[in-house]
N, CA, C and O atoms as a DFTB+ gen file, in Angstrom:
496 C
 N C O
     1  1     118.447     118.818     118.038
     2  2     116.837     117.945     118.886
     3  2     118.344     116.571     119.034
     4  3     118.634     116.433     120.222
     5  1     119.025     115.863     118.298
     6  2     120.116     115.033     118.736
     7  2     121.080     115.514     119.874
     8  3     121.180     115.153     121.046
     9  1     121.749     116.438     119.145
    10  2     122.792     117.273     119.898
    11  2     122.576     117.481     121.257
    12  3     123.341     117.128     122.154
    13  1     121.195     118.239     121.426
    14  2     120.908     118.633     122.847
    15  2     120.631     117.339     123.716
    16  3     121.211     117.144     124.784
    17  1     119.914     116.670     123.300
    18  2     119.589     114.926     124.090
    19  2     121.138     114.591     124.078
    20  3     121.453     114.452     125.260
    21  1     122.281     114.393     123.241
    22  2     123.237     113.693     123.935
    23  2     124.181     114.433     124.776
    24  3     124.946     113.795     125.500
    25  1     124.220     116.373     124.745
    26  2     124.978     117.130     125.947
    27  2     124.568     116.448     126.971
    28  3     125.379     116.322     127.888
    29  1     122.905     115.671     127.153
    30  2     122.427     116.096     128.563
    31  2     122.343     114.184     129.016
    32  3     121.769     114.043     130.096
    33  1     122.691     113.155     128.533
    34  2     122.507     111.782     128.251
    35  2     123.636     110.870     128.467
    36  3     124.756     111.026     127.981
    37  1     123.272     109.921     129.217
    38  2     124.747     108.723     129.809
    39  2     124.956     108.171     128.176
    40  3     124.034     107.547     127.649
    41  1     126.020     108.402     127.548
    42  2     126.664     107.506     125.673
    43  2     127.954     106.455     126.483
    44  3     128.933     106.703     127.186
    45  1     127.267     105.092     125.890
    46  2     127.669     104.620     125.988
    47  2     129.035     103.919     124.767
    48  3     128.597     103.364     123.759
    49  1     130.100     103.971     124.889
    50  2     131.132     103.609     123.587
    51  2     130.308     101.960     123.097
    52  3     129.354     101.322     123.541
    53  1     131.233     101.780     122.032
    54  2     130.688     100.486     121.407
    55  2     131.438      99.602     122.540
    56  3     130.933      99.151     123.568
    57  1     132.851      99.462     122.062
    58  2     133.362      98.260     123.010
    59  2     132.928      98.447     124.174
    60  3     132.609      97.320     124.554
    61  1     132.574      99.649     125.522
    62  2     132.206      99.038     126.549
    63  2     130.545      98.551     126.499
    64  3     130.030      98.064     127.506
    65  1     129.953      98.692     125.527
    66  2     128.747      98.131     125.315
    67  2     129.046      96.433     125.097
    68  3     128.302      95.650     125.688
    69  1     129.922      96.013     124.414
    70  2     130.520      95.066     123.837
    71  2     130.695      94.061     125.376
    72  3     130.176      92.955     125.524
    73  1     131.357      94.615     126.174
    74  2     131.517      94.015     127.348
    75  2     130.068      93.507     128.507
    76  3     129.898      92.678     129.401
    77  1     129.503      94.255     128.027
    78  2     128.033      94.395     128.821
    79  2     127.192      93.293     128.497
    80  3     126.274      92.887     129.211
    81  1     127.582      92.755     127.243
    82  2     126.478      91.941     126.959
    83  2     125.899      90.395     127.949
    84  3     124.808      89.825     127.961
    85  1     127.117      90.132     128.647
    86  2     127.288      89.051     129.205
    87  2     126.754      89.361     130.676
    88  3     126.507      88.443     131.459
    89  1     126.581      90.786     131.028
    90  2     126.532      90.980     132.357
    91  2     124.629      91.226     132.422
    92  3     123.872      91.975     131.804
    93  1     124.417      90.177     133.495
    94  2     123.162      90.076     133.891
    95  2     122.232      91.268     134.550
    96  3     121.020      91.241     134.761
    97  1     123.270      92.420     134.832
    98  2     123.106      93.576     135.493
    99  2     122.290      94.508     134.590
   100  3     121.377      95.189     135.056
   101  1     122.682      94.535     133.083
   102  2     122.835      94.993     131.915
   103  2     121.542      94.132     131.095
   104  3     121.463      92.908     130.986
   105  1     120.511      95.224     130.532
   106  2     119.263      94.771     129.687
   107  2     119.755      96.191     128.434
   108  3     119.946      97.380     128.686
   109  1     119.828      95.543     127.256
   110  2     120.222      96.275     126.257
   111  2     119.129      96.311     125.329
   112  3     118.882      95.296     124.678
   113  1     118.329      97.524     125.161
   114  2     117.023      97.549     124.515
   115  2     117.038      97.748     122.935
   116  3     117.639      98.745     122.536
   117  1     116.528      97.028     122.118
   118  2     117.009      97.361     120.888
   119  2     115.690      98.169     120.009
   120  3     114.621      97.560     120.059
   121  1     115.695      99.067     119.468
   122  2     114.278     100.114     119.149
   123  2     114.171     100.285     117.693
   124  3     113.268     101.013     117.282
   125  1     114.992      99.697     116.821
   126  2     115.116      99.634     115.522
   127  2     113.540      98.916     115.044
   128  3     112.807      98.464     115.923
   129  1     113.204      98.882     113.844
   130  2     112.296      98.491     113.707
   131  2     112.101      97.024     113.200
   132  3     112.962      96.974     112.322
   133  1     111.616      96.048     113.215
   134  2     111.549      94.555     112.807
   135  2     112.787      94.408     111.808
   136  3     113.905      93.894     111.811
   137  1     111.820      95.280     110.795
   138  2     112.712      94.886     109.525
   139  2     114.070      94.925     109.725
   140  3     114.759      93.964     109.385
   141  1     114.687      96.184     110.376
   142  2     116.272      96.232     110.493
   143  2     116.999      95.346     111.139
   144  3     118.179      95.150     110.847
   145  1     116.243      94.574     112.294
   146  2     116.800      93.432     112.784
   147  2     116.643      92.441     112.146
   148  3     117.578      91.655     111.994
   149  1     115.240      92.191     111.527
   150  2     115.451      91.213     110.502
   151  2     116.825      91.117     109.199
   152  3     117.447      90.123     108.826
   153  1     116.926      92.331     108.825
   154  2     117.807      92.094     108.019
   155  2     119.091      92.333     108.085
   156  3     119.783      92.152     107.083
   157  1     119.862      92.962     109.745
   158  2     121.274      93.488     109.406
   159  2     121.249      92.380     110.996
   160  3     122.361      91.914     111.245
   161  1     120.177      91.992     111.948
   162  2     120.869      91.343     112.947
   163  2     120.701      92.298     113.859
   164  3     120.308      93.445     113.646
   165  1     121.112      91.640     115.260
   166  2     120.645      92.238     116.225
   167  2     121.641      91.732     117.478
   168  3     122.302      90.729     117.210
   169  1     121.824      92.302     118.802
   170  2     122.416      91.885     119.929
   171  2     121.900      90.948     120.420
   172  3     120.671      90.969     120.489
   173  1     122.728      89.632     121.012
   174  2     121.819      88.638     121.149
   175  2     121.682      88.891     122.492
   176  3     122.584      89.452     123.114
   177  1     120.285      88.416     123.201
   178  2     119.791      88.824     124.624
   179  2     119.340      90.304     124.671
   180  3     118.797      90.840     125.637
   181  1     119.647      90.895     123.472
   182  2     118.533      92.285     123.852
   183  2     117.148      92.499     123.870
   184  3     116.555      91.462     123.573
   185  1     116.407      93.438     124.101
   186  2     115.337      92.793     124.313
   187  2     114.669      93.794     123.157
   188  3     115.156      94.914     123.004
   189  1     113.303      93.266     122.181
   190  2     113.409      95.160     121.231
   191  2     111.811      95.655     122.041
   192  3     110.944      95.153     122.756
   193  1     112.085      96.764     121.476
   194  2     111.077      97.687     122.262
   195  2     110.782      98.450     120.959
   196  3     111.332      99.550     120.902
   197  1     110.237      98.194     120.189
   198  2     110.108      99.554     118.997
   199  2     109.509     100.826     118.967
   200  3     108.331     101.033     119.260
   201  1     110.625     101.997     118.480
   202  2     110.788     103.111     119.003
   203  2     108.829     103.953     118.944
   204  3     108.864     105.176     119.081
   205  1     107.923     103.575     118.832
   206  2     106.943     104.053     119.034
   207  2     106.031     103.791     120.265
   208  3     105.051     104.419     120.669
   209  1     106.605     102.751     120.709
   210  2     105.756     101.997     122.108
   211  2     106.688     102.340     123.824
   212  3     106.317     102.345     124.998
   213  1     107.502     102.493     123.391
   214  2     108.781     103.064     124.614
   215  2     108.212     103.445     125.694
   216  3     108.146     102.825     126.755
   217  1     107.785     104.488     125.436
   218  2     107.216     105.274     126.432
   219  2     106.007     104.554     127.184
   220  3     105.651     104.577     128.362
   221  1     105.531     103.933     126.100
   222  2     104.189     103.521     126.766
   223  2     104.547     101.711     128.018
   224  3     104.091     101.088     128.977
   225  1     105.600     101.715     127.054
   226  2     105.984      99.957     127.349
   227  2     106.964     100.410     129.262
   228  3     106.902      99.597     130.184
   229  1     107.693     101.715     129.399
   230  2     108.477     102.107     130.220
   231  2     107.758     102.377     131.847
   232  3     108.231     102.147     132.960
   233  1     106.226     103.046     131.370
   234  2     105.433     104.004     132.319
   235  2     104.593     102.418     133.072
   236  3     103.863     101.597     132.517
   237  1     105.012     102.477     134.289
   238  2     104.005     101.796     135.183
   239  2     102.993     102.104     135.271
   240  3     102.314     101.079     135.329
   241  1     102.493     102.812     135.314
   242  2     100.930     103.310     134.911
   243  2     100.084     103.068     133.598
   244  3      98.869     103.229     133.481
   245  1     101.199     102.546     132.400
   246  2     100.470     102.606     131.555
   247  2      99.739     101.224     131.216
   248  3     100.510     100.330     131.566
   249  1      98.700     100.744     130.738
   250  2      98.503      99.316     130.265
   251  2      99.394      98.705     129.698
   252  3      99.632      97.563     130.092
   253  1     100.149      99.254     128.624
   254  2     101.174      98.236     128.228
   255  2     102.374      98.472     128.600
   256  3     103.353      98.331     127.867
   257  1     102.407      98.903     129.926
   258  2     103.272      98.485     130.757
   259  2     103.908      97.442     130.505
   260  3     103.273      96.420     130.247
   261  1     105.382      97.433     130.516
   262  2     106.254      96.086     130.325
   263  2     107.399      95.535     131.343
   264  3     108.543      95.985     131.403
   265  1     106.967      94.666     131.989
   266  2     107.500      94.254     133.668
   267  2     109.157      94.742     133.667
   268  3     109.776      95.485     134.428
   269  1     109.586      93.943     132.408
   270  2     111.468      94.107     132.082
   271  2     111.801      95.540     132.723
   272  3     112.817      95.694     133.401
   273  1     111.151      96.288     132.545
   274  2     111.369      97.511     132.539
   275  2     110.841      98.687     134.132
   276  3     110.819      99.892     134.383
   277  1     110.515      97.446     134.801
   278  2     110.452      97.146     135.988
   279  2     111.206      96.615     137.052
   280  3     111.018      96.521     138.265
   281  1     112.317      96.219     136.102
   282  2     113.524      95.558     137.114
   283  2     114.474      96.363     137.012
   284  3     114.647      97.300     136.232
   285  1     115.556      95.661     138.455
   286  2     116.361      96.691     138.693
   287  2     117.754      96.165     137.903
   288  3     118.204      95.047     138.154
   289  1     118.140      96.701     137.320
   290  2     118.330      96.691     136.686
   291  2     119.240      97.868     135.264
   292  3     118.518      98.847     135.075
   293  1     120.198      97.903     134.597
   294  2     120.694      98.935     134.021
   295  2     120.139      98.908     132.414
   296  3     119.973      97.757     132.010
   297  1     119.982      99.434     131.927
   298  2     118.894      99.694     130.669
   299  2     120.445     100.784     129.705
   300  3     121.017     101.833     130.003
   301  1     120.575      99.875     128.612
   302  2     121.661     100.644     127.467
   303  2     120.417     100.290     126.085
   304  3     119.982      99.205     125.697
   305  1     120.142     101.603     125.641
   306  2     118.995     101.821     124.571
   307  2     120.090     101.621     122.766
   308  3     121.069     102.329     122.529
   309  1     119.719     100.855     122.080
   310  2     120.246     101.684     121.071
   311  2     119.077     101.261     119.766
   312  3     117.953     100.760     119.794
   313  1     120.040     101.776     118.573
   314  2     119.008     101.831     117.128
   315  2     120.082     101.408     116.225
   316  3     120.708     100.349     116.233
   317  1     120.185     102.409     115.454
   318  2     121.010     102.000     114.206
   319  2     121.978     102.857     114.099
   320  3     123.003     102.276     113.741
   321  1     122.185     104.436     114.305
   322  2     123.138     105.113     114.056
   323  2     123.518     105.994     115.990
   324  3     124.615     106.411     116.362
   325  1     122.268     106.006     116.766
   326  2     122.731     106.562     117.582
   327  2     121.836     107.590     118.239
   328  3     121.915     108.034     119.384
   329  1     120.865     107.911     117.169
   330  2     120.038     109.043     117.129
   331  2     118.788     108.954     117.621
   332  3     118.439     109.897     118.331
   333  1     117.808     107.844     117.393
   334  2     117.026     107.480     117.685
   335  2     117.117     107.254     119.254
   336  3     116.172     107.628     119.949
   337  1     118.088     106.728     119.758
   338  2     117.959     106.224     120.889
   339  2     118.420     107.124     121.884
   340  3     118.177     106.985     123.082
   341  1     119.303     108.350     121.229
   342  2     119.353     109.655     122.093
   343  2     118.312     110.248     122.343
   344  3     118.213     110.470     123.550
   345  1     117.400     110.646     121.697
   346  2     116.464     111.142     121.421
   347  2     115.135     110.157     122.845
   348  3     114.214     110.649     123.497
   349  1     115.557     108.991     122.813
   350  2     114.790     107.990     123.009
   351  2     115.072     108.283     124.809
   352  3     114.253     108.730     125.612
   353  1     116.233     107.938     125.020
   354  2     116.905     108.550     126.574
   355  2     116.762     109.572     126.854
   356  3     116.646     109.706     128.072
   357  1     116.686     110.754     126.111
   358  2     116.781     112.067     127.024
   359  2     114.394     112.132     127.035
   360  3     113.709     113.075     127.429
   361  1     114.140     111.445     126.744
   362  2     112.652     111.593     126.875
   363  2     112.413     110.678     128.328
   364  3     111.551     110.983     129.152
   365  1     113.208     109.672     128.453
   366  2     112.935     108.709     129.762
   367  2     113.580     109.176     130.523
   368  3     113.411     108.602     131.599
   369  1     114.608     110.318     130.610
   370  2     114.778     110.652     131.435
   371  2     114.282     111.327     131.923
   372  3     114.070     111.395     133.134
   373  1     113.800     112.364     130.661
   374  2     112.181     113.266     131.519
   375  2     111.243     112.691     132.188
   376  3     110.621     113.330     133.037
   377  1     110.959     111.310     131.911
   378  2     109.830     110.702     133.052
   379  2     110.576     110.427     134.221
   380  3     109.870     110.396     135.229
   381  1     112.135     110.156     134.461
   382  2     112.350     110.157     135.377
   383  2     112.763     108.420     135.604
   384  3     113.042     107.742     136.593
   385  1     112.635     108.145     134.145
   386  2     113.022     106.174     133.937
   387  2     114.828     106.974     133.362
   388  3     115.073     107.943     132.644
   389  1     116.081     105.637     134.372
   390  2     117.062     106.385     133.993
   391  2     117.769     105.058     132.937
   392  3     117.519     103.857     133.041
   393  1     118.677     105.703     131.963
   394  2     119.276     104.412     130.946
   395  2     120.184     105.363     130.913
   396  3     120.461     106.412     131.495
   397  1     120.759     104.353     129.631
   398  2     122.107     104.827     128.727
   399  2     121.973     105.044     127.597
   400  3     120.774     104.991     127.325
   401  1     122.432     105.217     126.950
   402  2     122.207     104.742     124.865
   403  2     123.946     104.511     124.208
   404  3     125.046     104.842     124.652
   405  1     123.568     103.893     123.142
   406  2     124.588     103.246     122.640
   407  2     125.220     104.203     121.822
   408  3     124.595     104.236     120.762
   409  1     126.324     105.134     121.805
   410  2     126.781     105.983     121.137
   411  2     126.925     106.422     119.941
   412  3     127.071     107.572     119.527
   413  1     126.858     105.074     119.216
   414  2     127.366     105.039     117.681
   415  2     125.989     104.373     117.056
   416  3     125.658     104.599     115.892
   417  1     125.319     103.638     117.826
   418  2     124.465     102.492     117.518
   419  2     124.800     101.628     116.990
   420  3     126.028     101.539     116.980
   421  1     123.974     100.383     116.181
   422  2     124.451      99.113     116.119
   423  2     125.247      99.366     114.409
   424  3     125.630      98.440     113.694
   425  1     125.311     100.417     114.167
   426  2     126.199     100.336     112.845
   427  2     127.608      99.987     113.279
   428  3     128.377      99.150     112.805
   429  1     127.775     100.873     114.345
   430  2     129.879      99.783     113.877
   431  2     130.160      98.588     115.214
   432  3     131.308      98.352     115.590
   433  1     128.929      97.896     115.844
   434  2     128.685      96.804     116.487
   435  2     129.751      95.648     116.123
   436  3     130.500      95.058     116.902
   437  1     129.590      95.449     114.442
   438  2     130.514      94.247     114.248
   439  2     131.158      94.287     113.999
   440  3     131.639      93.154     113.993
   441  1     132.161      95.356     113.457
   442  2     133.135      96.297     113.331
   443  2     133.809      95.780     114.206
   444  3     134.615      94.865     114.037
   445  1     133.333      96.729     115.992
   446  2     134.353      95.961     117.040
   447  2     134.030      95.099     117.773
   448  3     133.901      95.092     118.997
   449  1     133.831      94.019     116.711
   450  2     134.004      92.696     117.497
   451  2     132.270      92.292     118.214
   452  3     131.842      91.297     118.799
   453  1     131.927      93.001     117.996
   454  2     130.240      92.367     118.801
   455  2     129.651      91.656     118.682
   456  3     129.132      91.882     117.589
   457  1     129.085      90.405     119.228
   458  2     128.369      89.044     118.717
   459  2     127.238      89.685     117.777
   460  3     126.948      90.874     117.914
   461  1     126.674      88.971     116.929
   462  2     125.513      89.520     115.941
   463  2     124.341      88.229     116.085
   464  3     124.740      87.241     115.468
   465  1     122.936      88.006     116.784
   466  2     121.989      86.929     116.117
   467  2     121.446      87.133     115.198
   468  3     120.462      87.850     115.378
   469  1     121.616      86.827     114.199
   470  2     120.550      86.264     113.030
   471  2     118.718      86.122     112.724
   472  3     118.238      85.023     113.005
   473  1     118.204      86.698     112.429
   474  2     116.917      86.519     112.581
   475  2     116.682      85.035     111.736
   476  3     117.259      84.949     110.652
   477  1     115.855      83.866     112.197
   478  2     116.032      83.027     111.440
   479  2     114.956      83.566     110.153
   480  3     113.935      84.245     110.261
   481  1     115.855      82.764     108.427
   482  2     114.789      83.281     107.414
   483  2     113.689      83.176     107.239
   484  3     113.355      82.071     107.667
   485  1     112.663      83.828     106.740
   486  2     111.141      83.766     106.716
   487  2     111.401      82.282     105.961
   488  3     112.499      81.786     105.708
   489  1     110.040      81.704     105.668
   490  2     109.634      80.503     105.001
   491  2     109.262      81.378     103.782
   492  3     108.855      82.539     103.728
   493  1     109.554      80.360     102.708
   494  2     109.036      81.169     101.488
   495  2     107.761      80.586     101.085
   496  3     107.143      81.056     100.130
């Protein structure tokens, strides 16, 4: 399923996505679980949208719609390794929502020099 999704969606290489961090016309969307974000950090300025809610948050007819998805921006979704984001973007494309995904996911982000924001540690 992932290979089929990747064959029909736009994929963004990590180095190209790093250049997009400062671009106000691009929104990076983190699909990972909140625990993944806490454990490994996240791309500064990214918007967290848990994978299980994405179709509802993107659909303007849904009571769960998030206004960020109605903005005139380019959206690049990411997960840890690019599998969840590939399936997500293929589904969103079927819904008529244009987006791309980070081909290798967050797993290679730091290795390529991408900035990472770390979550505040939990209070003991």
